[in-house]
Each structure stands twice: as structure tokens, then as C-alpha cells.
Backbone of each chain as ProteinMPNN parsed JSONL, in Angstrom:
{"seq_chain_A": "MIELALTFAFSCFGLALLFNLWRIVSAPGVPDRVLALDTMVINMIALLVLYGIRQGTGVNFEAALLFAMTGFVSTVAYCKFMLRGYIIE", "coords_chain_A": {"N_chain_A": [[0.828, -1.206, 0.165], [1.763, 1.1, 0.715], [3.753, 1.511, -1.316], [2.019, 1.861, -3.501], [1.019, 4.585, -2.471], [3.254, 6.023, -2.749], [4.038, 5.897, -5.299], [1.561, 7.449, -6.447], [2.328, 9.804, -5.06], [4.915, 10.536, -6.183], [4.191, 10.804, -8.82], [2.555, 13.027, -8.779], [4.235, 15.137, -7.732], [6.051, 15.208, -9.621], [4.646, 15.937, -11.918], [3.978, 18.353, -11.02], [6.2, 19.654, -11.127], [6.542, 19.824, -13.835], [4.371, 21.605, -14.297], [5.757, 23.75, -13.027], [7.672, 24.112, -14.668], [6.638, 24.922, -17.024], [5.452, 27.29, -16.255], [7.525, 28.965, -15.807], [8.604, 29.092, -18.609], [6.515, 30.504, -19.685], [5.9, 32.914, -18.339], [4.093, 35.848, -17.164], [5.416, 38.179, -15.927], [8.692, 38.999, -14.263], [8.86, 38.644, -11.528], [7.019, 36.481, -11.414], [8.42, 34.475, -12.534], [10.347, 34.113, -10.618], [8.912, 33.262, -8.399], [7.955, 30.824, -9.556], [10.489, 29.428, -9.585], [11.05, 29.212, -7.069], [9.162, 27.439, -6.144], [9.75, 25.299, -7.714], [12.074, 24.421, -6.247], [10.829, 23.646, -3.935], [9.123, 21.46, -4.683], [11.421, 19.948, -5.594], [12.649, 19.16, -3.19], [10.525, 17.68, -2.112], [10.467, 15.669, -3.812], [13.056, 14.421, -3.332], [12.747, 13.442, -0.81], [10.795, 11.751, -0.96], [12.069, 9.913, -2.622], [13.956, 8.963, -0.872], [12.518, 7.748, 1.021], [11.52, 5.71, -0.52], [13.684, 4.387, -1.081], [14.692, 3.56, 1.225], [16.837, 4.638, 2.87], [18.168, 7.298, 4.896], [20.086, 8.891, 3.703], [19.441, 10.971, 1.92], [18.576, 13.285, 3.324], [20.374, 15.095, 3.977], [20.896, 16.047, 1.5], [18.689, 17.236, 0.823], [18.086, 19.131, 2.864], [20.2, 20.899, 2.043], [19.249, 21.698, -0.326], [17.153, 23.091, 0.45], [18.136, 25.224, 1.844], [19.682, 26.548, -0.255], [17.993, 27.149, -1.949], [16.498, 28.92, -0.77], [18.389, 31.253, -0.279], [18.86, 32.018, -2.952], [16.357, 32.685, -4.04], [15.862, 35.019, -2.257], [18.276, 36.446, -3.088], [17.57, 36.752, -5.757], [15.33, 38.517, -5.65], [16.302, 40.751, -4.333], [17.883, 41.658, -6.302], [16.132, 42.056, -8.568], [14.766, 44.229, -7.196], [17.05, 46.428, -6.469], [18.964, 46.015, -8.42], [21.499, 45.38, -7.832], [23.152, 42.617, -6.06], [24.941, 42.477, -3.738], [26.057, 45.306, -2.071]], "CA_chain_A": [[-0.173, 0.126, 0.188], [2.863, 2.473, 0.823], [4.169, 1.744, -2.677], [1.126, 2.483, -4.395], [0.799, 6.107, -2.326], [4.319, 6.55, -3.036], [3.891, 6.067, -6.979], [0.973, 8.735, -6.57], [2.934, 11.103, -4.861], [5.947, 10.788, -7.292], [3.645, 11.526, -10.25], [1.851, 14.363, -8.557], [5.162, 16.132, -7.735], [6.411, 15.21, -11.052], [3.421, 16.872, -12.761], [3.769, 19.745, -10.319], [7.388, 20.118, -11.515], [6.218, 20.197, -15.235], [3.629, 22.857, -14.45], [6.441, 24.87, -12.861], [8.753, 24.743, -15.898], [5.879, 25.522, -17.957], [5.217, 28.595, -15.741], [8.816, 29.588, -16.064], [8.72, 29.507, -19.637], [5.357, 31.538, -20.116], [5.439, 33.842, -17.171], [3.713, 37.345, -17.588], [6.524, 38.902, -15.536], [9.985, 38.272, -13.545], [8.474, 37.9, -9.932], [6.136, 35.177, -11.481], [9.468, 33.382, -12.542], [11.082, 33.94, -9.456], [8.035, 32.332, -7.722], [8.117, 29.413, -9.992], [11.75, 28.594, -9.352], [11.178, 28.877, -5.62], [8.192, 26.148, -6.117], [10.285, 24.021, -8.079], [12.994, 24.056, -5.437], [10.099, 22.897, -2.752], [8.717, 20.145, -5.253], [12.159, 18.96, -5.59], [12.914, 18.724, -2.018], [9.624, 16.456, -1.863], [10.812, 14.407, -4.66], [14.088, 13.874, -2.781], [12.477, 12.766, 0.546], [9.95, 10.444, -1.307], [12.971, 8.906, -3.109], [14.495, 8.31, 0.385], [11.639, 6.631, 1.643], [11.642, 4.291, -1.408], [14.949, 3.605, -1.274], [14.778, 3.197, 2.739], [17.751, 5.261, 3.319], [18.198, 8.648, 4.965], [21.26, 9.839, 3.087], [19.056, 12.085, 1.181], [17.917, 14.34, 3.981], [21.306, 16.162, 3.79], [20.681, 16.936, 0.298], [17.19, 18.054, 0.847], [18.526, 20.305, 3.46], [21.269, 22.0, 1.199], [18.447, 22.261, -1.628], [16.302, 24.128, 0.995], [19.264, 26.361, 1.859], [20.369, 27.172, -1.509], [16.691, 27.632, -2.543], [16.063, 30.253, 0.121], [19.221, 32.233, -0.58], [18.856, 32.195, -4.185], [15.271, 33.473, -4.152], [16.266, 36.322, -1.787], [19.055, 37.246, -4.196], [16.834, 37.39, -7.014], [14.297, 39.478, -5.257], [17.061, 41.704, -3.962], [18.406, 42.199, -7.494], [14.784, 42.895, -8.997], [14.495, 45.794, -6.126], [17.992, 47.24, -6.415], [19.731, 45.898, -9.644], [22.62, 44.759, -7.243], [23.089, 41.702, -4.665], [25.678, 43.018, -2.643], [26.402, 46.6, -2.388]], "C_chain_A": [[0.749, 1.375, 0.051], [3.524, 2.637, -0.399], [3.593, 2.563, -3.684], [1.074, 4.009, -3.981], [2.099, 6.461, -2.772], [4.397, 6.913, -4.581], [2.878, 7.346, -7.276], [1.859, 9.736, -6.185], [4.102, 11.56, -5.724], [5.271, 11.599, -8.372], [3.237, 12.632, -9.913], [3.076, 15.448, -8.445], [5.871, 16.473, -8.966], [5.8, 16.114, -11.831], [3.685, 18.233, -12.25], [5.272, 20.623, -10.829], [7.284, 20.713, -13.018], [5.358, 21.537, -15.204], [4.539, 24.001, -14.101], [7.133, 25.376, -13.799], [7.854, 25.297, -16.691], [5.541, 27.243, -17.732], [6.359, 29.355, -15.72], [8.877, 30.001, -17.486], [7.87, 30.656, -20.3], [5.058, 32.167, -18.984], [5.162, 35.103, -17.584], [4.69, 38.142, -17.183], [7.388, 38.233, -14.554], [9.476, 37.704, -12.113], [7.691, 36.709, -10.254], [7.442, 33.958, -11.838], [10.023, 33.244, -11.469], [10.337, 32.662, -8.362], [7.774, 30.934, -8.01], [9.331, 28.405, -9.713], [11.802, 28.154, -8.001], [10.149, 27.583, -5.634], [8.982, 25.148, -6.689], [11.393, 23.55, -7.122], [12.112, 23.105, -4.146], [9.879, 21.558, -3.446], [9.879, 19.332, -5.334], [12.998, 18.342, -4.28], [11.712, 17.342, -1.572], [10.027, 15.287, -2.544], [12.033, 13.622, -3.907], [13.809, 12.99, -1.693], [11.688, 11.498, 0.148], [10.91, 9.446, -1.929], [13.705, 8.398, -1.857], [13.919, 7.325, 1.066], [11.41, 5.098, 0.876], [12.721, 3.493, -1.333], [15.415, 3.109, 0.257], [16.189, 3.551, 3.244], [17.524, 6.73, 3.832], [19.18, 9.491, 4.599], [20.696, 10.879, 2.595], [18.552, 13.347, 2.062], [18.994, 15.376, 4.021], [20.911, 16.932, 2.512], [19.664, 17.685, 0.289], [17.481, 19.339, 1.515], [19.224, 21.444, 2.874], [20.154, 22.582, 0.119], [17.7, 23.355, -0.906], [16.89, 25.361, 1.136], [19.322, 27.1, 0.885], [18.956, 27.886, -1.864], [16.282, 29.251, -2.079], [16.892, 31.472, -0.151], [19.013, 32.646, -1.873], [17.433, 33.24, -4.5], [15.349, 34.994, -3.312], [17.026, 37.129, -2.684], [18.364, 37.604, -5.201], [16.007, 38.345, -6.829], [15.274, 40.638, -5.051], [17.613, 42.276, -5.353], [17.259, 42.714, -8.467], [14.633, 44.248, -8.389], [15.463, 46.762, -6.725], [18.845, 47.279, -7.464], [21.226, 45.318, -8.813], [22.265, 43.774, -6.152], [23.736, 41.978, -3.622], [26.18, 44.403, -3.129], [27.389, 47.042, -1.323]], "O_chain_A": [[0.505, 2.401, -0.583], [3.916, 3.766, -0.692], [4.058, 3.443, -4.408], [1.077, 4.812, -4.914], [2.023, 7.54, -3.359], [4.752, 8.011, -5.01], [3.18, 8.178, -8.131], [2.167, 10.575, -7.031], [4.287, 12.75, -5.98], [5.608, 12.716, -8.763], [3.49, 13.513, -10.734], [2.948, 16.538, -9.004], [6.222, 17.593, -9.336], [6.412, 17.027, -12.386], [3.618, 19.199, -13.01], [5.41, 21.845, -10.889], [7.784, 21.781, -13.374], [5.606, 22.454, -15.987], [4.353, 25.099, -14.625], [7.338, 26.575, -13.99], [8.249, 26.349, -17.195], [5.419, 28.13, -18.577], [6.168, 30.565, -15.6], [9.174, 31.175, -17.713], [8.254, 31.478, -21.132], [3.917, 32.018, -18.547], [5.945, 35.592, -18.399], [5.016, 38.976, -18.027], [7.078, 37.164, -14.029], [9.666, 36.563, -11.692], [7.651, 35.846, -9.376], [7.387, 32.789, -11.457], [10.298, 32.074, -11.2], [10.823, 31.679, -7.804], [7.478, 30.053, -7.203], [9.324, 27.177, -9.629], [12.349, 27.114, -7.631], [10.558, 26.635, -4.964], [8.922, 24.042, -6.152], [11.679, 22.353, -7.141], [12.593, 22.135, -3.561], [10.362, 20.552, -2.927], [9.722, 18.118, -5.204], [13.756, 17.372, -4.291], [11.982, 16.336, -0.915], [9.988, 14.147, -2.081], [12.043, 12.392, -3.856], [14.431, 11.939, -1.538], [11.821, 10.416, 0.721], [10.668, 8.244, -1.823], [14.068, 7.224, -1.935], [14.441, 6.338, 1.584], [11.228, 3.96, 1.309], [12.783, 2.27, -1.465], [16.383, 2.367, 0.42], [16.716, 2.766, 4.033], [16.698, 7.399, 3.211], [19.257, 10.647, 5.013], [21.34, 11.92, 2.735], [18.151, 14.354, 1.479], [18.623, 16.547, 4.097], [20.66, 18.136, 2.454], [19.697, 18.797, -0.239], [17.246, 20.433, 1.002], [18.981, 22.632, 3.084], [20.176, 23.76, -0.236], [17.559, 24.447, -1.456], [16.405, 26.411, 0.713], [19.052, 28.296, 0.991], [18.889, 29.103, -2.033], [15.942, 30.264, -2.69], [16.365, 32.579, -0.26], [18.972, 33.872, -1.966], [17.496, 34.327, -5.074], [14.871, 36.003, -3.831], [16.668, 38.245, -3.06], [18.469, 38.756, -5.62], [15.829, 39.128, -7.762], [14.978, 41.628, -5.72], [17.759, 43.497, -5.397], [17.457, 43.739, -9.119], [14.399, 45.255, -9.056], [15.072, 47.739, -7.364], [19.512, 48.297, -7.655], [22.024, 44.767, -9.571], [21.299, 43.955, -5.411], [23.223, 41.773, -2.522], [26.609, 44.641, -4.258], [27.87, 48.174, -1.359]]}, "seq_chain_B": "MTLVTEILISVLLVVAGIFGIVGSFGLLKLPDPMTRLHAPTKATTIGIGGVLIASMLYFGLVADSFSWHEILISLFLFLTAPITANFIAKAHLHREVPVSELPPTGTDRAWATYDHDIAETAPNRNL", "coords_chain_B": {"N_chain_B": [[-1.708, -2.835, 14.169], [0.618, -2.429, 12.373], [-0.766, -2.445, 9.965], [-2.217, -0.091, 10.447], [-0.41, 1.906, 10.552], [0.634, 1.766, 8.278], [-1.524, 2.481, 6.807], [-1.899, 5.295, 7.619], [0.529, 6.276, 6.796], [0.12, 6.096, 4.021], [-2.221, 7.513, 3.459], [-1.198, 10.192, 4.42], [0.93, 10.53, 2.275], [-0.678, 10.515, -0.04], [-2.321, 12.674, 0.423], [-0.553, 14.748, 0.595], [0.599, 14.529, -2.015], [-1.485, 15.521, -3.41], [-1.978, 18.073, -2.443], [0.468, 19.101, -3.262], [0.26, 19.375, -6.044], [-1.918, 20.841, -6.565], [-0.988, 23.292, -5.492], [0.962, 23.886, -7.474], [-0.441, 23.924, -9.727], [-2.424, 25.989, -9.182], [-0.57, 28.125, -9.446], [-0.206, 28.385, -12.128], [-2.977, 28.668, -12.765], [-4.113, 30.954, -11.428], [-5.526, 34.418, -11.55], [-4.023, 37.117, -11.099], [-0.59, 38.369, -10.325], [-0.377, 38.872, -7.29], [-2.49, 36.993, -6.257], [-1.583, 34.797, -7.27], [0.684, 34.528, -5.639], [-0.228, 33.054, -3.319], [-0.745, 30.379, -3.809], [1.652, 28.593, -4.373], [3.105, 29.29, -1.879], [1.455, 28.422, 0.276], [-0.156, 26.168, -0.235], [1.939, 24.249, -1.339], [3.667, 24.344, 0.618], [2.243, 23.034, 2.922], [1.795, 20.604, 1.624], [4.481, 19.649, 1.246], [5.351, 19.562, 4.078], [3.544, 17.395, 4.659], [4.573, 15.209, 3.282], [6.887, 15.145, 4.933], [6.288, 14.45, 7.137], [4.952, 11.889, 6.829], [7.558, 10.468, 5.918], [8.896, 10.723, 8.425], [7.27, 9.197, 10.143], [7.399, 7.001, 8.491], [10.185, 6.224, 8.637], [10.301, 6.092, 11.68], [8.493, 4.024, 12.208], [8.176, 1.844, 10.531], [10.891, 1.494, 9.229], [12.369, 1.523, 11.487], [14.466, 3.3, 12.184], [14.752, 6.104, 13.244], [14.7, 9.69, 12.705], [15.97, 13.124, 13.125], [16.125, 14.921, 11.139], [13.926, 15.313, 9.562], [12.38, 17.143, 10.817], [14.197, 19.195, 10.982], [14.648, 20.032, 8.417], [11.437, 20.429, 7.781], [10.864, 22.814, 9.54], [12.742, 24.755, 8.758], [11.706, 25.197, 6.255], [9.019, 26.013, 6.72], [9.729, 28.445, 8.297], [11.041, 29.803, 6.163], [9.112, 30.063, 4.039], [7.275, 32.253, 4.339], [9.012, 34.588, 4.186], [10.212, 34.437, 1.663], [7.838, 34.645, 0.25], [7.115, 37.195, 1.247], [9.117, 38.597, 0.125], [8.804, 38.568, -2.591], [6.509, 39.643, -3.15], [6.939, 42.336, -2.29], [9.034, 42.778, -4.453], [7.292, 42.659, -6.401], [5.452, 44.644, -6.154], [7.009, 46.982, -6.083], [7.943, 47.372, -8.745], [5.855, 46.7, -10.461], [3.448, 47.824, -9.735], [2.122, 51.164, -9.593], [2.441, 53.929, -7.464], [0.049, 55.33, -7.321], [-1.955, 53.598, -7.479], [-2.205, 52.33, -5.312], [-4.399, 50.835, -2.631], [-5.846, 53.047, -0.046], [-4.212, 53.514, 3.045], [-5.505, 53.931, 5.603], [-4.292, 55.044, 7.698], [-2.352, 57.91, 8.94], [0.042, 57.649, 7.747], [1.766, 56.963, 4.777], [2.324, 54.106, 2.603], [4.538, 51.985, 4.091], [6.614, 50.611, 2.602], [7.226, 52.213, 0.653], [8.853, 54.351, 1.689], [11.578, 54.899, 1.155], [11.363, 55.418, -1.795], [12.72, 56.435, -4.019], [15.392, 55.86, -3.593], [15.0, 52.961, -3.537], [14.125, 52.015, -6.035], [15.498, 53.146, -7.936], [17.487, 51.921, -9.749], [16.22, 50.439, -11.236], [14.363, 51.746, -12.862], [15.033, 52.674, -15.339], [15.321, 50.665, -16.96]], "CA_chain_B": [[-0.581, -1.999, 14.478], [1.33, -2.463, 11.097], [-1.672, -2.071, 8.979], [-2.812, 1.215, 10.733], [0.724, 3.035, 10.299], [0.804, 1.889, 6.681], [-2.901, 3.471, 6.029], [-1.705, 6.531, 7.916], [1.581, 6.8, 5.714], [-0.29, 6.112, 2.783], [-3.176, 8.749, 3.559], [-0.473, 11.281, 4.409], [1.64, 10.766, 1.125], [-1.61, 10.79, -1.008], [-2.709, 14.168, 0.651], [0.438, 15.753, 0.275], [0.708, 14.931, -3.193], [-2.708, 16.226, -3.925], [-1.891, 19.736, -2.183], [1.704, 19.881, -3.931], [-0.29, 19.458, -7.428], [-2.79, 21.844, -6.296], [-0.255, 24.5, -5.545], [1.792, 24.153, -8.715], [-1.637, 24.061, -10.668], [-2.718, 27.446, -8.733], [0.489, 29.033, -9.904], [-0.637, 28.369, -13.435], [-4.143, 29.138, -13.177], [-4.766, 32.053, -10.81], [-5.714, 35.524, -12.656], [-2.983, 38.059, -11.264], [0.37, 37.966, -9.384], [-0.77, 38.886, -6.119], [-3.238, 35.953, -5.699], [-0.633, 33.607, -7.777], [1.654, 34.096, -4.497], [-0.924, 32.118, -2.549], [-0.852, 28.974, -4.09], [3.002, 27.916, -3.921], [3.547, 29.393, -0.501], [0.432, 27.836, 1.188], [-0.599, 24.597, -0.655], [2.825, 23.377, -1.396], [4.147, 24.089, 1.818], [1.402, 22.146, 3.586], [2.189, 19.428, 0.832], [5.821, 19.373, 1.661], [5.054, 18.952, 5.578], [2.696, 15.955, 4.741], [5.564, 14.214, 2.915], [8.086, 14.905, 5.774], [5.592, 13.619, 8.517], [4.734, 10.55, 6.299], [8.972, 10.032, 6.156], [9.256, 10.525, 9.876], [6.575, 7.723, 10.439], [8.072, 5.436, 7.93], [11.426, 5.887, 9.134], [10.068, 5.773, 13.1], [7.756, 2.784, 12.79], [8.214, 0.928, 9.699], [12.301, 1.137, 9.042], [13.187, 1.643, 12.733], [15.646, 4.341, 12.102], [13.981, 7.438, 13.409], [15.975, 10.817, 12.594], [15.278, 14.307, 13.411], [16.487, 15.695, 9.941], [12.596, 16.098, 8.721], [11.937, 18.349, 11.565], [15.001, 20.378, 10.687], [13.831, 20.421, 6.826], [10.308, 21.207, 7.785], [11.132, 23.854, 10.359], [13.4, 25.691, 7.814], [11.062, 25.466, 4.844], [7.998, 26.845, 7.217], [10.057, 29.553, 8.297], [11.529, 30.591, 4.988], [8.393, 30.303, 2.972], [6.598, 33.614, 4.502], [9.578, 35.4, 3.752], [10.233, 34.611, 0.171], [6.629, 35.437, -0.279], [6.985, 38.688, 1.415], [9.975, 39.172, -0.648], [8.462, 38.515, -4.034], [5.539, 40.609, -3.335], [7.611, 43.499, -2.348], [9.442, 42.783, -5.718], [6.183, 42.946, -7.558], [4.762, 45.941, -5.637], [7.825, 48.083, -6.467], [8.194, 46.999, -10.13], [4.948, 46.815, -11.387], [2.221, 48.742, -9.588], [2.487, 52.524, -9.565], [2.206, 54.264, -6.33], [-1.206, 56.018, -7.251], [-2.831, 52.666, -7.67], [-2.316, 51.347, -4.211], [-5.391, 51.321, -1.808], [-5.218, 53.991, 0.962], [-3.671, 52.738, 4.084], [-6.187, 54.157, 6.61], [-3.591, 55.875, 8.808], [-1.604, 59.072, 8.633], [1.267, 57.2, 7.272], [1.691, 56.223, 3.682], [2.724, 52.817, 2.525], [5.855, 52.034, 4.679], [7.508, 50.205, 1.916], [7.838, 53.295, -0.465], [9.477, 55.525, 2.263], [12.774, 55.313, 0.544], [11.196, 54.942, -2.98], [13.781, 56.785, -5.208], [16.581, 54.925, -3.436], [14.898, 51.469, -3.868], [13.763, 51.751, -7.365], [16.284, 53.766, -8.959], [18.16, 51.408, -10.94], [15.589, 49.708, -12.142], [13.389, 52.486, -13.641], [15.619, 53.045, -16.654], [15.859, 49.243, -17.881]], "C_chain_B": [[0.135, -1.7, 13.052], [0.444, -1.892, 9.922], [-2.282, -0.438, 9.229], [-1.666, 2.138, 10.509], [0.76, 2.916, 8.738], [-0.538, 2.574, 6.163], [-2.494, 4.79, 6.292], [-0.652, 7.187, 6.91], [1.036, 7.001, 4.495], [-1.281, 7.461, 2.647], [-2.468, 9.983, 3.245], [0.264, 11.869, 3.027], [0.555, 11.048, 0.044], [-2.173, 12.428, -0.703], [-1.787, 15.045, 0.184], [0.781, 15.954, -1.231], [-0.436, 15.75, -3.996], [-2.449, 17.919, -3.67], [-0.721, 20.009, -3.094], [1.096, 20.07, -5.5], [-0.923, 20.645, -7.39], [-2.185, 23.252, -6.355], [0.489, 24.925, -6.713], [0.662, 24.723, -9.795], [-2.073, 25.571, -10.513], [-1.707, 28.391, -9.362], [0.175, 29.221, -11.225], [-1.859, 29.21, -13.763], [-4.723, 30.537, -12.488], [-4.507, 33.227, -11.803], [-4.265, 36.515, -12.368], [-1.862, 37.534, -10.138], [0.189, 37.937, -8.066], [-1.581, 37.572, -5.389], [-2.26, 34.8, -6.328], [0.29, 33.367, -6.434], [1.043, 33.141, -3.618], [-0.868, 30.798, -2.875], [0.467, 28.286, -3.802], [3.034, 28.015, -2.708], [2.679, 28.907, 0.423], [0.301, 26.285, 0.968], [1.003, 23.855, -0.574], [3.749, 23.409, -0.385], [3.465, 22.943, 2.793], [1.788, 20.703, 2.806], [3.389, 18.695, 1.289], [5.921, 18.756, 3.112], [4.434, 17.746, 5.605], [3.771, 15.075, 4.384], [6.68, 13.917, 4.021], [7.306, 14.216, 6.891], [5.471, 12.497, 8.004], [6.461, 9.912, 6.394], [9.295, 9.812, 7.547], [8.417, 9.338, 10.448], [7.132, 6.608, 9.993], [9.378, 5.097, 8.609], [11.377, 5.447, 10.813], [9.636, 4.151, 13.203], [7.968, 1.522, 12.125], [9.852, 0.416, 9.733], [13.005, 0.842, 10.441], [14.317, 2.163, 12.619], [15.24, 5.712, 12.163], [15.212, 8.451, 13.323], [15.239, 12.177, 12.829], [15.493, 15.17, 12.354], [15.196, 16.236, 9.517], [12.3, 17.175, 9.654], [12.653, 19.445, 11.164], [14.459, 20.929, 9.3], [12.583, 21.217, 7.015], [10.372, 22.593, 8.557], [11.702, 24.908, 9.443], [12.527, 26.161, 6.609], [9.889, 26.254, 5.351], [8.565, 28.156, 7.534], [10.356, 30.5, 7.072], [10.565, 30.809, 3.953], [7.587, 31.807, 2.911], [7.643, 34.674, 3.966], [9.897, 35.708, 2.485], [9.149, 35.413, -0.498], [6.675, 36.824, 0.04], [7.988, 39.474, 0.439], [9.43, 39.456, -1.966], [7.353, 39.447, -4.065], [5.944, 42.057, -3.132], [8.443, 43.748, -3.738], [8.227, 43.429, -6.576], [5.758, 44.412, -7.392], [5.564, 46.926, -6.337], [8.022, 48.045, -7.99], [7.13, 47.413, -10.947], [3.736, 47.522, -11.098], [2.701, 50.013, -9.159], [1.763, 52.839, -8.127], [0.544, 54.806, -6.012], [-2.313, 55.132, -7.242], [-3.228, 51.851, -6.342], [-3.586, 51.882, -3.375], [-4.823, 52.342, -0.501], [-5.096, 53.172, 2.245], [-4.666, 52.956, 5.561], [-5.729, 54.957, 7.872], [-3.194, 57.13, 8.172], [-0.664, 58.761, 7.561], [0.813, 56.667, 5.782], [2.142, 54.534, 3.755], [4.088, 52.691, 2.828], [6.923, 51.57, 3.564], [7.964, 51.117, 0.751], [8.175, 54.532, 0.168], [10.751, 56.009, 1.656], [12.45, 55.01, -1.009], [12.297, 55.275, -3.979], [14.952, 56.019, -4.983], [16.378, 53.304, -3.773], [14.821, 51.266, -5.122], [14.681, 52.443, -8.29], [16.957, 53.228, -10.019], [17.773, 50.688, -11.852], [14.633, 50.472, -13.127], [13.836, 52.789, -14.899], [15.508, 51.836, -17.436], [14.472, 49.357, -18.667]], "O_chain_B": [[0.127, -0.517, 12.71], [0.835, -1.061, 9.102], [-2.715, 0.263, 8.314], [-2.007, 3.292, 10.247], [0.904, 3.913, 8.031], [-0.522, 3.188, 5.096], [-2.637, 5.589, 5.367], [-0.809, 8.264, 6.335], [1.372, 7.987, 3.839], [-1.07, 8.325, 1.795], [-2.739, 10.733, 2.307], [0.296, 13.043, 2.661], [0.889, 11.855, -0.823], [-2.383, 13.224, -1.618], [-2.08, 15.998, -0.538], [1.13, 17.025, -1.729], [-0.261, 16.452, -4.992], [-2.67, 18.803, -4.497], [-0.766, 21.057, -3.737], [1.563, 21.017, -6.132], [-0.542, 21.537, -8.148], [-2.64, 24.181, -7.022], [0.667, 26.115, -6.976], [0.818, 25.703, -10.522], [-2.102, 26.324, -11.486], [-2.124, 29.468, -9.79], [0.284, 30.394, -11.582], [-1.942, 30.1, -14.61], [-5.684, 31.126, -12.983], [-3.623, 33.21, -12.661], [-3.473, 36.669, -13.298], [-2.048, 36.636, -9.317], [0.602, 36.916, -7.515], [-1.367, 37.206, -4.233], [-2.263, 33.762, -5.666], [0.628, 32.224, -6.128], [1.815, 32.331, -3.106], [-0.98, 30.031, -1.919], [0.427, 27.375, -2.975], [3.005, 26.943, -2.105], [3.123, 28.934, 1.571], [0.578, 25.399, 1.777], [1.189, 22.95, 0.24], [4.656, 22.577, -0.399], [4.147, 22.076, 3.339], [2.068, 19.733, 3.51], [3.429, 17.514, 1.631], [6.455, 17.669, 3.333], [4.709, 16.975, 6.525], [3.969, 14.13, 5.148], [7.28, 12.846, 4.112], [7.901, 13.347, 7.529], [5.961, 11.67, 8.773], [6.578, 8.835, 6.979], [9.92, 8.805, 7.881], [8.966, 8.553, 11.221], [7.365, 5.563, 10.602], [9.658, 3.987, 9.059], [12.191, 4.641, 11.262], [10.142, 3.288, 13.921], [7.986, 0.42, 12.673], [10.168, -0.708, 10.125], [13.984, 0.106, 10.561], [15.292, 1.494, 12.959], [15.375, 6.448, 11.185], [16.36, 8.221, 13.705], [14.016, 12.269, 12.72], [15.057, 16.306, 12.538], [15.131, 17.404, 9.135], [11.926, 18.226, 9.133], [12.109, 20.532, 10.968], [13.948, 22.036, 9.132], [12.477, 22.373, 6.607], [9.804, 23.522, 7.985], [11.091, 25.975, 9.383], [12.613, 27.272, 6.086], [9.559, 27.194, 4.628], [7.939, 29.109, 7.071], [10.006, 31.677, 6.99], [10.85, 31.556, 3.018], [7.313, 32.413, 1.875], [7.191, 35.62, 3.319], [9.929, 36.862, 2.056], [9.217, 36.327, -1.32], [6.312, 37.648, -0.8], [7.815, 40.624, 0.035], [9.598, 40.577, -2.447], [7.246, 40.102, -5.102], [5.348, 42.942, -3.746], [8.517, 44.912, -4.13], [8.261, 44.462, -7.246], [5.721, 45.227, -8.314], [5.017, 47.694, -7.129], [8.375, 49.158, -8.377], [7.225, 48.209, -11.882], [2.983, 47.848, -12.016], [3.656, 50.043, -8.383], [0.787, 52.224, -7.698], [-0.052, 54.751, -4.936], [-3.459, 55.543, -7.063], [-4.144, 51.039, -6.209], [-3.863, 53.081, -3.356], [-3.662, 52.38, -0.093], [-5.851, 52.222, 2.452], [-4.531, 52.174, 6.502], [-6.435, 55.397, 8.781], [-3.59, 57.441, 7.049], [-0.551, 59.486, 6.573], [-0.249, 56.076, 5.588], [2.255, 53.891, 4.798], [4.907, 53.168, 2.043], [8.037, 52.093, 3.585], [8.908, 50.834, 0.014], [7.976, 55.619, -0.376], [11.053, 57.201, 1.594], [13.301, 54.314, -1.562], [12.738, 54.392, -4.715], [15.556, 55.518, -5.931], [17.271, 52.549, -4.158], [15.445, 50.288, -5.533], [14.533, 52.232, -9.494], [17.083, 53.824, -11.088], [18.342, 50.291, -12.869], [14.163, 49.888, -14.104], [12.976, 53.215, -15.67], [15.606, 51.971, -18.655], [14.199, 48.552, -19.557]]}, "name": "protein", "num_of_chains": 2, "seq": "MIELALTFAFSCFGLALLFNLWRIVSAPGVPDRVLALDTMVINMIALLVLYGIRQGTGVNFEAALLFAMTGFVSTVAYCKFMLRGYIIEMTLVTEILISVLLVVAGIFGIVGSFGLLKLPDPMTRLHAPTKATTIGIGGVLIASMLYFGLVADSFSWHEILISLFLFLTAPITANFIAKAHLHREVPVSELPPTGTDRAWATYDHDIAETAPNRNL"}
């Protein structure tokens, strides 16, 4: 039963990643693209954790944590760049 | 006991998957940027919270190797999601909404984010 639920969750988050990719290609503005990238990072973390459950190892948690941190920092950097034109002043 | 945990984990995974796909679909479907902010920052965060709780239950009860990493990841995500949403909303306001179109604040002060308007947006106005 867990296998089946895992497959369902995998396909849901995979489809969500495709939606985000489509949003990045066809976004009406730059803030929407940044939002889509941020959502992509979150969906990617979900996929990593699901892969860890399927494999039965906890090795992927460090990777997920690193993904979360770099995703947050890059989103903040993008927003800073959009607002001021510089990231570090 | 085993069946109950299996059902619990499966339900959590399915609900998390549905929340995740609803969040990303809302990003495509909702009409304007400020409403589009809602979908990924709320629905997707709940979705990943469900995945992490399912992972904790799985490793704690089925695989017998409980770890605290999931709590760390979910705490980090739940703390940073509102911050990124706030940043993106601010960027959107400053780039695409003119000051004259903002609703009145109802107090003596104007919108605080525009206090240093010239310094904030000067580099982008000429692009």
C-alpha cells in the first residue's frame, strides 16, 4: 500500500514540476518566474524525500536540507536584484 | 498496528501529493500575481509538510531508524516560505504597481515600503 501511495505522490510532484517549468517558460512577469523557481525547489525537496522513503535510506536528508537553504538564498538574491539591481552593495 | 501505520503513511502521502499538485496548478491558473503568490507558498508548503511527516512515521515505525532531519527541514521550510513570499510581493509592488494605484492605508502614514522609494527603485526605472 505504501508503494502505491509513493507512486501516486511521485507522479503528483513530477507533474507539479512540469507545471512549474511551463510557468517559467510562459510567465507574464519576472516576479512570477522567481516564484516558479522557488516552487520548483520545494517540489524537488519533496521528490528527494520521497526517493529516500522508497530506497529506505536517510542519506538524502542532507541533500534536501542543502536544497532548501540554497533555494531560499537564491530566491532572496533574485528579489534583491529585482529591487535594486545589485545583490551585494 | 502495522496496518494502521501503513494506512496512515499512505493517506499522508496521497494528501501531500494532492496539495503539491494543487499548489503548482494554482501558480498556472490564478489570475493576477498577488493571488498567484498564495498557491505555492501555502498549498505546496502543506504538501511538503505532509511528505516529511510521512517520512518521519515511515523511518520511525516501519524502518526503525528514527531521525530528526525531517523536523529540521520542515522547520526551515516553514520559516522561509513567508519570507520569500514577502520578498516576491515587495518586488512585484515596486516593479509593476504604480504608487497611485495602491489602496489607502487608513492611517496618517503612507505605505511604509515606499518610504525610500527613490533609493529603492532608481536602478530599475531606466531598464
